[in-house]
N, C-alpha and C positions, 0 to 999 in steps of 0.2 A: 504494500500500499504506499501511498505517498504520505510521508509523515513530515510534519512541521512542528518543531518544538517552540515553546514559549520563549520570549526574549531572554529569560534567565540563562539559557544555554546557547543563544545565538552567537555571542561574542565571548571568547575565553582566551586569554593570553597568559602564558607563564613567562614572566620576566625574572631572571635570576640576577640578583644584585651582586656585582663583583665585590662590593664592600662586605656583604654578608658571607660570600664565599671566602674572603680573606681571613675570616675567623678560624678557618681550619689550619691556617699557618701561624706564624709568629705575630702576636698583637703589636700594632704600631704604637710607638711612644707618644705621649701627649705632646702637642706643639709647644716648643720652647723648653721642654724639660731636658736637662742634661743627662746623657747616658752615663751609667756608672763606669768608672775607669776600667774595672775588670769584666765589663759586659762583653760577651762574644759578639762578633760582627753578625749583622742580620743575615740569615741564611738566604742565599739567592734562590733557593728552591721555592720559597714562598711566593716571590714575584713571578716566577715561572709558572707556578700552579694557577695563580689568579689570572695571569695573562692567557693561560691555555683555554679559558672559558670565552671563546670568541666565535663559536659556531651559532648560526641562525637556522632554525628549522621551522617547519609548518606542521600543523596537525588539524585534521577535520574532527572537531569534538563531536558534532552531531553524528557524523559517520561512525566514529569510534563507539559511541553509545549504542547505535543501532546494530553495529556489526558484532558487538560483544555477545557472548553466549547468553549472558544474563539479560541483556537488552532485547535480543531476539525472542527469548523465552517469554519475557513479561509483556512485550508489545504484541506478540502473537496471541497471548492469553487475553489481552485487552480487545484485540480484534474479534475474537470469538465471543467475548462478553457482549459486544455490541451487534452481533449478528441478528438477533431478534428485532432490534430497532431498525437495522438496515432493511430487513425484509418488510417490516411494517411500512417504512417510507416508500419502498419500491411499489408495494401494493397500492398505497394511497396515490402515488404518482400515476399508476396505471388507471385508477378510477378517474383522475383528473383528465387524462388524455382521452379516455372514453367519452367523458362528458363534452369535452371540446369537439370531438368528432361528431357527436350527436347534435350539438348546437350548430355545427357548420353544415351538416347535411340535411337536418330536419328543422332547423330554427325558423326558416321562412314559411314552413307549412303549418307551424303550430299557432294556436290562438294566443292571444296576449298573455293570459294567465299561465298557460302551460310553459310558454317561453320564459316568462318571468321567474317561475319556479325553478326552471332548469338553470337559468343564469345565477340565481341566488345560491343554488346548491353548488354550482361550480365555484363561485366566489368563496363560499364557506370552506370548501375543501382546500382551495388554494391557500387561504389564510392558515388553516390548520397545518397544512404541509410546511409552510414557511416557519411557523412557530416550532413545530416538532423538529424540523431539520436544524434550526439554529440552536435549540436547546440541546439536541443530541451532540452537535458539533462542539458546542461549548463544554459540555460535560466530558466528551472524549478528549478534547485538548487539555483540559485540566488534569485528568488522570494520566494522560500521556506526559505532561510536564512534571508531574510528581515522580513518575518512573525515571525520567531523564535526570531530574535533580538528585534523586537518591543514588543513582549510579555515578553521577558526576562527583558527588561528595566523596565517594570511595576511590574514584579514578584520579582525582586531582593530586593527592599525595604521591601516587604512583608516578604520575607524570613529572612531578617535581623531582623525585628521586632519579627517574630515568634521565632527566635533563642534566642534573648534576653529575651523575655517573658517566655521562657521555660528553661532558664539557660543553653543554649548550648555554649560551648567554641569553638567548631569546627563543621562545616557541610562540608562533602566532597561529590563531585559529582562522581557518579558511572555510568554515561552514557556510559563510556568505561570500559570494563572488564580488570582485571589484566592480563598481565603486561602492557597493553597500559594505563590503569587507575591506580590510586594510591592505590586502596584498594584491598588487597588479599582476605579478608573474613570479613563478618559482620553478626551479628544476625538480624533476621527479625524485632525484636523490635527496632532496631536502625534506621529503614527506616521511614522517615517523608514525603515521596513524596505525599502520599494520603492526608495527613493533609494539606500540602501546596496547593495542587490542590483544595481541598474543600474551603479553605480560599480565594484563588484567584477567584474561581467561584462566591463566595458570594460578593467579592469586585467588580468584573467586571460587574456583573449584566447581563451577557450574558447567555441566556437560552441554555440548552442542545440541540444539534441538534436532529431533529426528526428522522433522519436516523441513522443507525448504522455506526461506523467508516468505511470509504471507504476501499475496499480491492483491488482497482485498482492499477496498477503500474505506475511509472513515464514513460514518453515517452521513448520507446525503440523499439526493433524489434517485440514486441508482447509477450515477455516472462514476466511473473509475478513472484513476489517474496513475501514471507510471510511477514506479518506485525509484527514489534517487539512488545514485551510486554511493557506496559507503566510503570511498576515499577520493580525494580530489585528483585531477590530472595536473600536468605541469604546464598546461596552456593558460593564456590569459583568460580571465573570467572563469576561474577554475571549476568550481562545483556549482551547477545550476541550483538556484534556490528552490526549495519545495513550493509548489504552486498551491495557492489557496483553493480549496474545493469549491466547485461551482454552486451557486445558490439554486434552489429549486425554481423551476419555471413557474 
């Protein structure tokens, strides 16, 4: 299904402070303080370690959440939970289309009262369709965002450790393409999304779902949308933003 997360996970950047990283080496002396006469010279290895954190990488946070075993499992369960509502909306949409067809083919042959009754019935069903669709979408997106936030809270410390262990100074999120996102272009070798997903899967211990990722849509009028890729490409305008599901007719 085409999934779109709430803004809470749209933009996520891990910026490692060189000053913080320097804490792993020798602490710097306070400005103006004289060094003790017998103090050893500052170890050059400290400067080298800090200076080594100069790599810049990119990560698709939204894609990482969706591609993780935990994310796939929970989002597929959410899809199944909303299957009855999806079926209800599809049936209601069919009733609306049938009424439209009846009005189009028979409306001019009906008396005024019969035609008025048919028009009012159509309008009532259209309003009910819109309200039900909007309510279902809002509820779906709220629960989807809760899943994403829960996974992100556990994934963020892992990303921080991964970045430090691999001497990254900056990791930038490319869940949104430029110009909505901050990155205009990047090379494929800068993408660490899959590495983070593999590490998270190993840490979570959640087995990969037996089924393929769901292709169903969120509750709407029955229209489906394609599923986004889980990792960005290295071309400009990297990962296409998830499309907002169409409103009921």
